[in-house]
N, CA, C and O atoms as a Tripos MOL2 file, in Angstrom:
@<TRIPOS>MOLECULE
protein
  308   307    77     0     0
PROTEIN
NO_CHARGES

@<TRIPOS>ATOM
      1 N           4.2460   -3.1820    8.4350 N.3       1 MET1
      2 CA          5.0440   -1.8780    7.4460 C.3       1 MET1
      3 C           5.1040   -1.1990    8.4860 C.2       1 MET1
      4 O           4.2530   -1.0790    9.3670 O.2       1 MET1
      5 N           6.7030   -0.4750    8.3530 N.am      2 LYS2
      6 CA          6.5110    0.4700    9.0570 C.3       2 LYS2
      7 C           6.5670    2.2020    8.2960 C.2       2 LYS2
      8 O           7.5100    2.4060    7.5310 O.2       2 LYS2
      9 N           5.8770    2.9960    8.4630 N.am      3 ILE3
     10 CA          5.9110    4.2880    7.6640 C.3       3 ILE3
     11 C           6.3330    5.7220    8.4050 C.2       3 ILE3
     12 O           6.1630    5.9820    9.5960 O.2       3 ILE3
     13 N           6.8840    6.5220    7.4630 N.am      4 LYS4
     14 CA          7.0630    7.5910    7.9840 C.3       4 LYS4
     15 C           5.9350    8.8210    7.2710 C.2       4 LYS4
     16 O           6.3550    9.0820    6.1440 O.2       4 LYS4
     17 N           5.3420    9.1970    7.4210 N.am      5 ALA5
     18 CA          4.1500   10.4070    7.2940 C.3       5 ALA5
     19 C           5.1090   11.2710    6.4180 C.2       5 ALA5
     20 O           6.2840   11.3070    6.7860 O.2       5 ALA5
     21 N           4.7020   12.0710    5.1470 N.am      6 LEU6
     22 CA          5.4220   12.9700    4.6540 C.3       6 LEU6
     23 C           4.6130   14.4290    4.5470 C.2       6 LEU6
     24 O           4.9890   15.3770    3.8580 O.2       6 LEU6
     25 N           3.5610   14.4000    5.2830 N.am      7 ARG7
     26 CA          2.7660   15.6110    6.0990 C.3       7 ARG7
     27 C           1.4800   15.3330    7.1350 C.2       7 ARG7
     28 O           1.0910   14.1900    7.3760 O.2       7 ARG7
     29 N           1.0790   16.1300    7.5200 N.am      8 MET8
     30 CA          0.0250   15.8650    8.5810 C.3       8 MET8
     31 C          -1.1690   15.3490    8.0490 C.2       8 MET8
     32 O          -1.3670   15.9460    6.9900 O.2       8 MET8
     33 N          -2.0730   14.5230    8.2670 N.am      9 PHE9
     34 CA         -3.2070   13.8250    7.6300 C.3       9 PHE9
     35 C          -4.0450   13.0640    9.0580 C.2       9 PHE9
     36 O          -3.5240   13.0740   10.1730 O.2       9 PHE9
     37 N          -4.8920   12.6680    8.8830 N.am     10 SER10
     38 CA         -5.9360   12.2200    9.7420 C.3      10 SER10
     39 C          -6.1390   11.0280    9.1000 C.2      10 SER10
     40 O          -5.9920   10.9510    7.8800 O.2      10 SER10
     41 N          -6.5480    9.8240    9.9610 N.am     11 HIS11
     42 CA         -6.8880    8.2570    9.2280 C.3      11 HIS11
     43 C          -7.7210    7.6470    9.9490 C.2      11 HIS11
     44 O          -7.3240    7.4950   11.1040 O.2      11 HIS11
     45 N          -8.9650    7.1350    9.6730 N.am     12 TYR12
     46 CA         -9.7000    6.6620   10.1830 C.3      12 TYR12
     47 C          -9.5650    5.7240   11.2850 C.2      12 TYR12
     48 O         -10.5790    5.7660   11.9820 O.2      12 TYR12
     49 N          -8.8660    5.0520   11.6300 N.am     13 HIS13
     50 CA         -7.9350    4.4630   12.2100 C.3      13 HIS13
     51 C          -6.5530    4.5370   13.1000 C.2      13 HIS13
     52 O          -6.0880    3.9030   14.0470 O.2      13 HIS13
     53 N          -6.1720    5.5820   12.3400 N.am     14 LEU14
     54 CA         -4.5700    5.7470   13.1250 C.3      14 LEU14
     55 C          -5.2330    7.1250   13.8150 C.2      14 LEU14
     56 O          -5.0910    7.1860   15.0370 O.2      14 LEU14
     57 N          -5.9170    8.2020   13.1960 N.am     15 GLY15
     58 CA         -5.9930    9.1330   14.3840 C.3      15 GLY15
     59 C          -5.2090   10.3690   13.1660 C.2      15 GLY15
     60 O          -5.1930   10.3920   11.9350 O.2      15 GLY15
     61 N          -4.6430   11.2650   14.1900 N.am     16 ASN16
     62 CA         -3.8940   12.2830   13.5650 C.3      16 ASN16
     63 C          -2.5120   11.9840   13.4440 C.2      16 ASN16
     64 O          -1.8620   11.6760   14.4430 O.2      16 ASN16
     65 N          -1.9050   12.0580   12.1050 N.am     17 VAL17
     66 CA         -0.5450   12.0410   12.0160 C.3      17 VAL17
     67 C           0.2800   13.0560   11.8280 C.2      17 VAL17
     68 O           0.2640   13.7250   10.7950 O.2      17 VAL17
     69 N           1.0580   13.2620   12.7840 N.am     18 SER18
     70 CA          1.9550   14.1950   12.1010 C.3      18 SER18
     71 C           2.7910   14.2290   11.0750 C.2      18 SER18
     72 O           3.0110   13.1710   10.4860 O.2      18 SER18
     73 N           3.5080   15.5870   10.5940 N.am     19 GLN19
     74 CA          4.0270   14.9310    9.7900 C.3      19 GLN19
     75 C           5.8410   14.5650   10.6650 C.2      19 GLN19
     76 O           6.5090   15.0570   11.5740 O.2      19 GLN19
     77 N           5.9580   13.4450    9.6960 N.am     20 GLY20
     78 CA          7.4480   13.3730    9.6700 C.3      20 GLY20
     79 C           7.6780   12.1530   11.3460 C.2      20 GLY20
     80 O           8.6120   11.7000   12.0080 O.2      20 GLY20
     81 N           6.2280   12.1060   11.3430 N.am     21 GLU21
     82 CA          5.8070   11.3730   12.6530 C.3      21 GLU21
     83 C           5.8310    9.2280   11.9980 C.2      21 GLU21
     84 O           4.8680    8.9680   11.2760 O.2      21 GLU21
     85 N           6.4700    8.4320   12.1730 N.am     22 THR22
     86 CA          6.9440    6.8250   11.7890 C.3      22 THR22
     87 C           6.1340    6.0410   13.0010 C.2      22 THR22
     88 O           6.2080    5.9140   14.2240 O.2      22 THR22
     89 N           5.4620    5.6760   12.0950 N.am     23 ARG23
     90 CA          4.4850    4.2750   12.6440 C.3      23 ARG23
     91 C           4.2140    3.0030   12.2370 C.2      23 ARG23
     92 O           4.0930    2.9570   11.0130 O.2      23 ARG23
     93 N           4.0470    1.7800   12.8700 N.am     24 THR24
     94 CA          3.6950    0.5680   12.5370 C.3      24 THR24
     95 C           2.2410    0.0160   12.0510 C.2      24 THR24
     96 O           1.3440   -0.3410   12.8150 O.2      24 THR24
     97 N           2.1950    0.0180   10.8220 N.am     25 VAL25
     98 CA          0.7790   -0.1680   10.6750 C.3      25 VAL25
     99 C           0.7940   -1.2080    9.7450 C.2      25 VAL25
    100 O           1.7500   -1.7730    9.2130 O.2      25 VAL25
    101 N          -0.8730   -1.4420    9.5850 N.am     26 LYS26
    102 CA         -1.2200   -2.8900    9.2960 C.3      26 LYS26
    103 C          -0.6540   -2.4890    7.5890 C.2      26 LYS26
    104 O          -0.5310   -1.3190    7.2260 O.2      26 LYS26
    105 N          -0.3400   -3.7410    6.6340 N.am     27 LYS27
    106 CA          0.2930   -3.3440    5.4000 C.3      27 LYS27
    107 C          -0.3730   -2.7400    4.2400 C.2      27 LYS27
    108 O           0.0590   -2.0360    3.3270 O.2      27 LYS27
    109 N          -1.8810   -3.3330    4.5960 N.am     28 GLU28
    110 CA         -3.2410   -2.8660    3.3290 C.3      28 GLU28
    111 C          -2.9920   -1.1800    3.9070 C.2      28 GLU28
    112 O          -2.6150   -0.3650    3.0640 O.2      28 GLU28
    113 N          -3.1840   -0.7740    5.1520 N.am     29 ILE29
    114 CA         -3.2730    0.3890    5.3630 C.3      29 ILE29
    115 C          -1.9250    1.2540    4.6970 C.2      29 ILE29
    116 O          -1.9950    2.1710    3.8780 O.2      29 ILE29
    117 N          -0.7930    0.7170    5.2560 N.am     30 GLY30
    118 CA          0.2280    1.8510    4.3990 C.3      30 GLY30
    119 C           0.7610    1.1360    3.4240 C.2      30 GLY30
    120 O           1.8970    0.7650    3.7200 O.2      30 GLY30
    121 N           0.4450    0.8340    2.5080 N.am     31 GLU31
    122 CA         -0.2370    0.7890    1.2140 C.3      31 GLU31
    123 C          -0.5260    1.8540    0.2440 C.2      31 GLU31
    124 O           0.0230    2.4640   -0.6740 O.2      31 GLU31
    125 N          -1.8190    1.7840    0.9710 N.am     32 ALA32
    126 CA         -2.8670    2.5760    0.9730 C.3      32 ALA32
    127 C          -2.2220    4.4520    0.9040 C.2      32 ALA32
    128 O          -2.6230    5.3340    0.1440 O.2      32 ALA32
    129 N          -1.2410    4.5400    1.8790 N.am     33 LEU33
    130 CA         -0.9850    5.6690    2.2970 C.3      33 LEU33
    131 C          -0.2520    6.4620    1.6560 C.2      33 LEU33
    132 O          -0.4080    7.6740    1.5060 O.2      33 LEU33
    133 N           0.9320    5.4890    1.0870 N.am     34 VAL34
    134 CA          1.7070    5.2220   -0.1410 C.3      34 VAL34
    135 C           1.8100    5.9750   -1.3420 C.2      34 VAL34
    136 O           2.6310    6.7030   -1.8980 O.2      34 VAL34
    137 N           0.1310    5.3130   -1.6210 N.am     35 LYS35
    138 CA          0.0590    5.3990   -3.0260 C.3      35 LYS35
    139 C          -0.2180    6.7060   -3.1070 C.2      35 LYS35
    140 O           0.2200    7.4730   -3.9640 O.2      35 LYS35
    141 N          -1.3730    7.1270   -1.6920 N.am     36 MET36
    142 CA         -1.8260    8.6010   -1.6710 C.3      36 MET36
    143 C          -0.9570    9.9640   -1.4800 C.2      36 MET36
    144 O          -1.5040   11.0420   -1.2480 O.2      36 MET36
    145 N           0.5450    9.7970   -1.6090 N.am     37 LEU37
    146 CA          1.7100   10.3260   -1.5890 C.3      37 LEU37
    147 C           1.4580   11.0150    0.3900 C.2      37 LEU37
    148 O           1.7180   12.2050    0.5680 O.2      37 LEU37
    149 N           1.1050   10.3910    1.3010 N.am     38 LEU38
    150 CA          0.3830   11.0050    2.1160 C.3      38 LEU38
    151 C           1.5610   10.1230    3.3710 C.2      38 LEU38
    152 O           1.3530   10.1520    4.5840 O.2      38 LEU38
    153 N           2.4600    9.5780    2.8800 N.am     39 ALA39
    154 CA          3.2590    8.6570    3.8210 C.3      39 ALA39
    155 C           4.2460    7.4540    3.0030 C.2      39 ALA39
    156 O           3.9090    6.6960    2.0940 O.2      39 ALA39
    157 N           5.6410    7.5990    3.7210 N.am     40 GLU40
    158 CA          6.4820    6.5480    2.4570 C.3      40 GLU40
    159 C           7.0620    5.5310    3.3570 C.2      40 GLU40
    160 O           7.2330    5.6730    4.5670 O.2      40 GLU40
    161 N           7.4590    4.0900    2.3740 N.am     41 GLU41
    162 CA          8.0770    3.3340    3.4180 C.3      41 GLU41
    163 C           8.9750    3.2790    4.1050 C.2      41 GLU41
    164 O           9.9490    3.6090    3.4290 O.2      41 GLU41
    165 N           9.3900    2.9550    5.5080 N.am     42 VAL42
    166 CA         10.7670    3.0630    5.9380 C.3      42 VAL42
    167 C          10.9930    1.4530    6.1910 C.2      42 VAL42
    168 O          10.3000    0.6270    6.7840 O.2      42 VAL42
    169 N          12.2800    1.3460    5.4780 N.am     43 GLU43
    170 CA         13.2020   -0.1580    5.8350 C.3      43 GLU43
    171 C          12.6740   -0.4210    7.0810 C.2      43 GLU43
    172 O          11.8060    0.3760    7.4390 O.2      43 GLU43
    173 N          12.9930   -1.4530    7.9640 N.am     44 PRO44
    174 CA         13.4360   -2.0110    8.9170 C.3      44 PRO44
    175 C          15.0860   -1.4890    9.3250 C.2      44 PRO44
    176 O          16.0620   -1.6190    8.5860 O.2      44 PRO44
    177 N          15.0790   -0.9930   10.4390 N.am     45 GLU45
    178 CA         16.0950   -1.0160   10.8680 C.3      45 GLU45
    179 C          16.5440   -2.4580   11.0910 C.2      45 GLU45
    180 O          15.9200   -3.4690   11.4130 O.2      45 GLU45
    181 N          18.1480   -2.1670   10.7490 N.am     46 LYS46
    182 CA         18.7180   -3.7170   10.8180 C.3      46 LYS46
    183 C          19.3750   -3.1540   12.2510 C.2      46 LYS46
    184 O          19.7390   -2.0300   12.5990 O.2      46 LYS46
    185 N          19.3560   -4.5330   12.9580 N.am     47 ALA47
    186 CA         20.5480   -4.4330   14.4500 C.3      47 ALA47
    187 C          21.7960   -4.5770   13.5600 C.2      47 ALA47
    188 O          21.9430   -5.3210   12.5900 O.2      47 ALA47
    189 N          22.6560   -3.7090   14.0980 N.am     48 GLU48
    190 CA         23.8920   -3.9310   14.0820 C.3      48 GLU48
    191 C          24.8390   -4.5800   15.0270 C.2      48 GLU48
    192 O          25.3170   -3.8970   15.9340 O.2      48 GLU48
    193 N          25.1830   -5.9450   14.8900 N.am     49 SER49
    194 CA         26.3640   -6.7980   15.0630 C.3      49 SER49
    195 C          27.6870   -6.1390   15.1260 C.2      49 SER49
    196 O          28.4040   -5.4730   14.3790 O.2      49 SER49
    197 N          27.7140   -6.6790   16.5300 N.am     50 PRO50
    198 CA         28.7750   -5.6410   17.3580 C.3      50 PRO50
    199 C          30.2470   -6.3380   15.8610 C.2      50 PRO50
    200 O          30.3550   -7.3730   15.2040 O.2      50 PRO50
    201 N          31.0420   -5.0650   15.9710 N.am     51 ASP51
    202 CA         32.4000   -5.5700   15.2860 C.3      51 ASP51
    203 C          33.2050   -6.4420   15.7030 C.2      51 ASP51
    204 O          33.4250   -6.1800   16.8850 O.2      51 ASP51
    205 N          33.8170   -7.4130   15.3620 N.am     52 PRO52
    206 CA         34.7130   -8.8170   16.2840 C.3      52 PRO52
    207 C          36.0710   -8.0090   16.7150 C.2      52 PRO52
    208 O          36.6830   -8.3380   17.7320 O.2      52 PRO52
    209 N          36.6060   -6.6810   15.6850 N.am     53 GLU53
    210 CA         37.9380   -6.0890   15.7210 C.3      53 GLU53
    211 C          37.6700   -4.9670   17.0060 C.2      53 GLU53
    212 O          38.7870   -4.5800   17.3480 O.2      53 GLU53
    213 N          36.8500   -4.4520   17.6530 N.am     54 LYS54
    214 CA         36.8110   -3.5380   18.2100 C.3      54 LYS54
    215 C          36.1680   -4.0050   19.8680 C.2      54 LYS54
    216 O          34.9750   -4.2510   20.0490 O.2      54 LYS54
    217 N          37.1960   -4.0550   20.9440 N.am     55 PRO55
    218 CA         36.6170   -4.4010   21.8950 C.3      55 PRO55
    219 C          35.4320   -3.3730   22.3920 C.2      55 PRO55
    220 O          35.7960   -2.2160   22.1800 O.2      55 PRO55
    221 N          34.5900   -3.4170   22.7770 N.am     56 LYS56
    222 CA         33.4390   -3.0090   23.4570 C.3      56 LYS56
    223 C          33.8630   -1.6320   25.4980 C.2      56 LYS56
    224 O          34.3250   -1.9330   26.5980 O.2      56 LYS56
    225 N          33.5900   -0.9250   25.1800 N.am     57 THR57
    226 CA         33.8490   -0.1070   25.8710 C.3      57 THR57
    227 C          32.4740    0.4930   26.2680 C.2      57 THR57
    228 O          31.3390    0.3400   25.8180 O.2      57 THR57
    229 N          33.0850    1.3560   27.4510 N.am     58 GLY58
    230 CA         31.6530    2.0920   27.9190 C.3      58 GLY58
    231 C          30.9150    1.6410   29.3000 C.2      58 GLY58
    232 O          31.5860    0.8120   29.9150 O.2      58 GLY58
    233 N          29.8620    1.9450   29.8380 N.am     59 GLY59
    234 CA         29.4770    1.4400   31.3400 C.3      59 GLY59
    235 C          27.8370    1.9230   31.0680 C.2      59 GLY59
    236 O          27.2100    1.8840   30.0100 O.2      59 GLY59
    237 N          27.4630    2.3100   32.1970 N.am     60 LYS60
    238 CA         26.0480    1.9720   32.3350 C.3      60 LYS60
    239 C          25.4630    3.2290   31.6460 C.2      60 LYS60
    240 O          24.3050    3.1290   31.2400 O.2      60 LYS60
    241 N          26.2760    4.6850   31.4180 N.am     61 GLY61
    242 CA         25.6540    5.8700   30.9400 C.3      61 GLY61
    243 C          25.0960    6.0490   29.4260 C.2      61 GLY61
    244 O          25.2080    5.4320   28.3670 O.2      61 GLY61
    245 N          24.4250    7.2380   29.8890 N.am     62 GLY62
    246 CA         23.9820    7.0640   28.5360 C.3      62 GLY62
    247 C          22.1720    7.0010   28.3920 C.2      62 GLY62
    248 O          21.3680    6.8820   29.3170 O.2      62 GLY62
    249 N          21.8570    7.1380   26.7490 N.am     63 ASN63
    250 CA         20.4630    7.6980   26.6310 C.3      63 ASN63
    251 C          19.9690    5.7240   26.6840 C.2      63 ASN63
    252 O          20.6750    4.7940   26.2930 O.2      63 ASN63
    253 N          18.8620    5.6600   27.1700 N.am     64 LYS64
    254 CA         18.1970    4.0450   27.2880 C.3      64 LYS64
    255 C          17.4980    4.3040   25.9850 C.2      64 LYS64
    256 O          16.7070    5.2320   25.8160 O.2      64 LYS64
    257 N          17.8890    3.2990   24.9500 N.am     65 ARG65
    258 CA         15.8490    3.0890   23.9940 C.3      65 ARG65
    259 C          15.0460    2.7240   24.2920 C.2      65 ARG65
    260 O          15.0200    1.5230   24.5600 O.2      65 ARG65
    261 N          13.7610    3.6030   24.4510 N.am     66 GLY66
    262 CA         12.7860    3.0620   24.8420 C.3      66 GLY66
    263 C          11.8740    3.2090   23.9060 C.2      66 GLY66
    264 O          12.1090    3.9150   22.9260 O.2      66 GLY66
    265 N          10.3920    2.3960   24.1090 N.am     67 ALA67
    266 CA          9.6720    2.2520   23.1470 C.3      67 ALA67
    267 C           8.9280    3.5800   22.3560 C.2      67 ALA67
    268 O           8.2990    4.4750   22.9210 O.2      67 ALA67
    269 N           9.1110    3.4840   21.2960 N.am     68 ASP68
    270 CA          8.4060    4.9780   20.4860 C.3      68 ASP68
    271 C           6.6580    5.0510   21.3470 C.2      68 ASP68
    272 O           5.8580    4.1150   21.3600 O.2      68 ASP68
    273 N           6.4800    6.1970   21.8830 N.am     69 SER69
    274 CA          5.0760    6.3720   21.9730 C.3      69 SER69
    275 C           3.9250    6.0720   21.3760 C.2      69 SER69
    276 O           2.8180    5.7520   21.8090 O.2      69 SER69
    277 N           4.6190    6.3150   19.7070 N.am     70 ALA70
    278 CA          3.2410    6.4550   19.2370 C.3      70 ALA70
    279 C           2.7530    5.1570   18.4630 C.2      70 ALA70
    280 O           1.6180    4.9820   18.0200 O.2      70 ALA70
    281 N           3.8030    4.2980   18.3860 N.am     71 ASP71
    282 CA          3.7430    2.7860   18.0970 C.3      71 ASP71
    283 C           2.9520    2.0520   18.9450 C.2      71 ASP71
    284 O           2.5560    0.9090   18.7200 O.2      71 ASP71
    285 N           2.6590    2.8870   20.1820 N.am     72 LYS72
    286 CA          1.4330    1.9990   21.4130 C.3      72 LYS72
    287 C           0.2860    1.9980   20.3870 C.2      72 LYS72
    288 O          -0.4770    1.0640   20.1380 O.2      72 LYS72
    289 N           0.3200    3.4880   19.7230 N.am     73 GLY73
    290 CA         -1.1380    3.5850   19.5560 C.3      73 GLY73
    291 C          -1.6670    2.4280   18.2890 C.2      73 GLY73
    292 O          -2.7170    1.8700   17.9680 O.2      73 GLY73
    293 N          -1.0100    2.4480   18.0760 N.am     74 ALA74
    294 CA         -0.6330    1.1730   16.3450 C.3      74 ALA74
    295 C          -2.3220    0.1510   16.1370 C.2      74 ALA74
    296 O          -2.7710   -0.3500   17.1680 O.2      74 ALA74
    297 N          -2.6000    0.0750   15.6640 N.am     75 SER75
    298 CA         -3.7260   -1.2380   15.4210 C.3      75 SER75
    299 C          -2.7200   -2.1610   15.0140 C.2      75 SER75
    300 O          -1.8770   -1.9120   14.1520 O.2      75 SER75
    301 N          -2.8210   -3.2390   15.6490 N.am     76 GLN76
    302 CA         -2.2880   -4.6290   15.5700 C.3      76 GLN76
    303 C          -3.0500   -5.3020   14.3400 C.2      76 GLN76
    304 O          -2.5260   -5.4810   13.2400 O.2      76 GLN76
    305 N          -4.1370   -5.5900   14.6170 N.am     77 GLY77
    306 CA         -4.8040   -7.0400   14.1030 C.3      77 GLY77
    307 C          -6.1710   -6.3360   13.7940 C.2      77 GLY77
    308 O          -7.1150   -6.9900   13.3500 O.2      77 GLY77
@<TRIPOS>BOND
     1     1     2 1
     2     2     3 1
     3     3     4 2
     4     3     5 am
     5     5     6 1
     6     6     7 1
     7     7     8 2
     8     7     9 am
     9     9    10 1
    10    10    11 1
    11    11    12 2
    12    11    13 am
    13    13    14 1
    14    14    15 1
    15    15    16 2
    16    15    17 am
    17    17    18 1
    18    18    19 1
    19    19    20 2
    20    19    21 am
    21    21    22 1
    22    22    23 1
    23    23    24 2
    24    23    25 am
    25    25    26 1
    26    26    27 1
    27    27    28 2
    28    27    29 am
    29    29    30 1
    30    30    31 1
    31    31    32 2
    32    31    33 am
    33    33    34 1
    34    34    35 1
    35    35    36 2
    36    35    37 am
    37    37    38 1
    38    38    39 1
    39    39    40 2
    40    39    41 am
    41    41    42 1
    42    42    43 1
    43    43    44 2
    44    43    45 am
    45    45    46 1
    46    46    47 1
    47    47    48 2
    48    47    49 am
    49    49    50 1
    50    50    51 1
    51    51    52 2
    52    51    53 am
    53    53    54 1
    54    54    55 1
    55    55    56 2
    56    55    57 am
    57    57    58 1
    58    58    59 1
    59    59    60 2
    60    59    61 am
    61    61    62 1
    62    62    63 1
    63    63    64 2
    64    63    65 am
    65    65    66 1
    66    66    67 1
    67    67    68 2
    68    67    69 am
    69    69    70 1
    70    70    71 1
    71    71    72 2
    72    71    73 am
    73    73    74 1
    74    74    75 1
    75    75    76 2
    76    75    77 am
    77    77    78 1
    78    78    79 1
    79    79    80 2
    80    79    81 am
    81    81    82 1
    82    82    83 1
    83    83    84 2
    84    83    85 am
    85    85    86 1
    86    86    87 1
    87    87    88 2
    88    87    89 am
    89    89    90 1
    90    90    91 1
    91    91    92 2
    92    91    93 am
    93    93    94 1
    94    94    95 1
    95    95    96 2
    96    95    97 am
    97    97    98 1
    98    98    99 1
    99    99   100 2
   100    99   101 am
   101   101   102 1
   102   102   103 1
   103   103   104 2
   104   103   105 am
   105   105   106 1
   106   106   107 1
   107   107   108 2
   108   107   109 am
   109   109   110 1
   110   110   111 1
   111   111   112 2
   112   111   113 am
   113   113   114 1
   114   114   115 1
   115   115   116 2
   116   115   117 am
   117   117   118 1
   118   118   119 1
   119   119   120 2
   120   119   121 am
   121   121   122 1
   122   122   123 1
   123   123   124 2
   124   123   125 am
   125   125   126 1
   126   126   127 1
   127   127   128 2
   128   127   129 am
   129   129   130 1
   130   130   131 1
   131   131   132 2
   132   131   133 am
   133   133   134 1
   134   134   135 1
   135   135   136 2
   136   135   137 am
   137   137   138 1
   138   138   139 1
   139   139   140 2
   140   139   141 am
   141   141   142 1
   142   142   143 1
   143   143   144 2
   144   143   145 am
   145   145   146 1
   146   146   147 1
   147   147   148 2
   148   147   149 am
   149   149   150 1
   150   150   151 1
   151   151   152 2
   152   151   153 am
   153   153   154 1
   154   154   155 1
   155   155   156 2
   156   155   157 am
   157   157   158 1
   158   158   159 1
   159   159   160 2
   160   159   161 am
   161   161   162 1
   162   162   163 1
   163   163   164 2
   164   163   165 am
   165   165   166 1
   166   166   167 1
   167   167   168 2
   168   167   169 am
   169   169   170 1
   170   170   171 1
   171   171   172 2
   172   171   173 am
   173   173   174 1
   174   174   175 1
   175   175   176 2
   176   175   177 am
   177   177   178 1
   178   178   179 1
   179   179   180 2
   180   179   181 am
   181   181   182 1
   182   182   183 1
   183   183   184 2
   184   183   185 am
   185   185   186 1
   186   186   187 1
   187   187   188 2
   188   187   189 am
   189   189   190 1
   190   190   191 1
   191   191   192 2
   192   191   193 am
   193   193   194 1
   194   194   195 1
   195   195   196 2
   196   195   197 am
   197   197   198 1
   198   198   199 1
   199   199   200 2
   200   199   201 am
   201   201   202 1
   202   202   203 1
   203   203   204 2
   204   203   205 am
   205   205   206 1
   206   206   207 1
   207   207   208 2
   208   207   209 am
   209   209   210 1
   210   210   211 1
   211   211   212 2
   212   211   213 am
   213   213   214 1
   214   214   215 1
   215   215   216 2
   216   215   217 am
   217   217   218 1
   218   218   219 1
   219   219   220 2
   220   219   221 am
   221   221   222 1
   222   222   223 1
   223   223   224 2
   224   223   225 am
   225   225   226 1
   226   226   227 1
   227   227   228 2
   228   227   229 am
   229   229   230 1
   230   230   231 1
   231   231   232 2
   232   231   233 am
   233   233   234 1
   234   234   235 1
   235   235   236 2
   236   235   237 am
   237   237   238 1
   238   238   239 1
   239   239   240 2
   240   239   241 am
   241   241   242 1
   242   242   243 1
   243   243   244 2
   244   243   245 am
   245   245   246 1
   246   246   247 1
   247   247   248 2
   248   247   249 am
   249   249   250 1
   250   250   251 1
   251   251   252 2
   252   251   253 am
   253   253   254 1
   254   254   255 1
   255   255   256 2
   256   255   257 am
   257   257   258 1
   258   258   259 1
   259   259   260 2
   260   259   261 am
   261   261   262 1
   262   262   263 1
   263   263   264 2
   264   263   265 am
   265   265   266 1
   266   266   267 1
   267   267   268 2
   268   267   269 am
   269   269   270 1
   270   270   271 1
   271   271   272 2
   272   271   273 am
   273   273   274 1
   274   274   275 1
   275   275   276 2
   276   275   277 am
   277   277   278 1
   278   278   279 1
   279   279   280 2
   280   279   281 am
   281   281   282 1
   282   282   283 1
   283   283   284 2
   284   283   285 am
   285   285   286 1
   286   286   287 1
   287   287   288 2
   288   287   289 am
   289   289   290 1
   290   290   291 1
   291   291   292 2
   292   291   293 am
   293   293   294 1
   294   294   295 1
   295   295   296 2
   296   295   297 am
   297   297   298 1
   298   298   299 1
   299   299   300 2
   300   299   301 am
   301   301   302 1
   302   302   303 1
   303   303   304 2
   304   303   305 am
   305   305   306 1
   306   306   307 1
   307   307   308 2
@<TRIPOS>SUBSTRUCTURE
     1 MET1         2 RESIDUE 1 A MET
     2 LYS2         6 RESIDUE 1 A LYS
     3 ILE3        10 RESIDUE 1 A ILE
     4 LYS4        14 RESIDUE 1 A LYS
     5 ALA5        18 RESIDUE 1 A ALA
     6 LEU6        22 RESIDUE 1 A LEU
     7 ARG7        26 RESIDUE 1 A ARG
     8 MET8        30 RESIDUE 1 A MET
     9 PHE9        34 RESIDUE 1 A PHE
    10 SER10       38 RESIDUE 1 A SER
    11 HIS11       42 RESIDUE 1 A HIS
    12 TYR12       46 RESIDUE 1 A TYR
    13 HIS13       50 RESIDUE 1 A HIS
    14 LEU14       54 RESIDUE 1 A LEU
    15 GLY15       58 RESIDUE 1 A GLY
    16 ASN16       62 RESIDUE 1 A ASN
    17 VAL17       66 RESIDUE 1 A VAL
    18 SER18       70 RESIDUE 1 A SER
    19 GLN19       74 RESIDUE 1 A GLN
    20 GLY20       78 RESIDUE 1 A GLY
    21 GLU21       82 RESIDUE 1 A GLU
    22 THR22       86 RESIDUE 1 A THR
    23 ARG23       90 RESIDUE 1 A ARG
    24 THR24       94 RESIDUE 1 A THR
    25 VAL25       98 RESIDUE 1 A VAL
    26 LYS26      102 RESIDUE 1 A LYS
    27 LYS27      106 RESIDUE 1 A LYS
    28 GLU28      110 RESIDUE 1 A GLU
    29 ILE29      114 RESIDUE 1 A ILE
    30 GLY30      118 RESIDUE 1 A GLY
    31 GLU31      122 RESIDUE 1 A GLU
    32 ALA32      126 RESIDUE 1 A ALA
    33 LEU33      130 RESIDUE 1 A LEU
    34 VAL34      134 RESIDUE 1 A VAL
    35 LYS35      138 RESIDUE 1 A LYS
    36 MET36      142 RESIDUE 1 A MET
    37 LEU37      146 RESIDUE 1 A LEU
    38 LEU38      150 RESIDUE 1 A LEU
    39 ALA39      154 RESIDUE 1 A ALA
    40 GLU40      158 RESIDUE 1 A GLU
    41 GLU41      162 RESIDUE 1 A GLU
    42 VAL42      166 RESIDUE 1 A VAL
    43 GLU43      170 RESIDUE 1 A GLU
    44 PRO44      174 RESIDUE 1 A PRO
    45 GLU45      178 RESIDUE 1 A GLU
    46 LYS46      182 RESIDUE 1 A LYS
    47 ALA47      186 RESIDUE 1 A ALA
    48 GLU48      190 RESIDUE 1 A GLU
    49 SER49      194 RESIDUE 1 A SER
    50 PRO50      198 RESIDUE 1 A PRO
    51 ASP51      202 RESIDUE 1 A ASP
    52 PRO52      206 RESIDUE 1 A PRO
    53 GLU53      210 RESIDUE 1 A GLU
    54 LYS54      214 RESIDUE 1 A LYS
    55 PRO55      218 RESIDUE 1 A PRO
    56 LYS56      222 RESIDUE 1 A LYS
    57 THR57      226 RESIDUE 1 A THR
    58 GLY58      230 RESIDUE 1 A GLY
    59 GLY59      234 RESIDUE 1 A GLY
    60 LYS60      238 RESIDUE 1 A LYS
    61 GLY61      242 RESIDUE 1 A GLY
    62 GLY62      246 RESIDUE 1 A GLY
    63 ASN63      250 RESIDUE 1 A ASN
    64 LYS64      254 RESIDUE 1 A LYS
    65 ARG65      258 RESIDUE 1 A ARG
    66 GLY66      262 RESIDUE 1 A GLY
    67 ALA67      266 RESIDUE 1 A ALA
    68 ASP68      270 RESIDUE 1 A ASP
    69 SER69      274 RESIDUE 1 A SER
    70 ALA70      278 RESIDUE 1 A ALA
    71 ASP71      282 RESIDUE 1 A ASP
    72 LYS72      286 RESIDUE 1 A LYS
    73 GLY73      290 RESIDUE 1 A GLY
    74 ALA74      294 RESIDUE 1 A ALA
    75 SER75      298 RESIDUE 1 A SER
    76 GLN76      302 RESIDUE 1 A GLN
    77 GLY77      306 RESIDUE 1 A GLY
């Protein structure tokens, strides 16, 4: 489950969480944080499917999308 912190808080398993920070957490933890009004659930981002009418343009420039460092510390199991 992916959550976004509504305000800064500290959690036993997650540590310090800043306001506006987005993390992937266990479903049970996420649901509890949402019930306590500390976080809100974030819908999983849908992968944009390429529009067949638009030709691909551009090159190798631009910002590279990297892994969010906040997600690295999230407990997965």
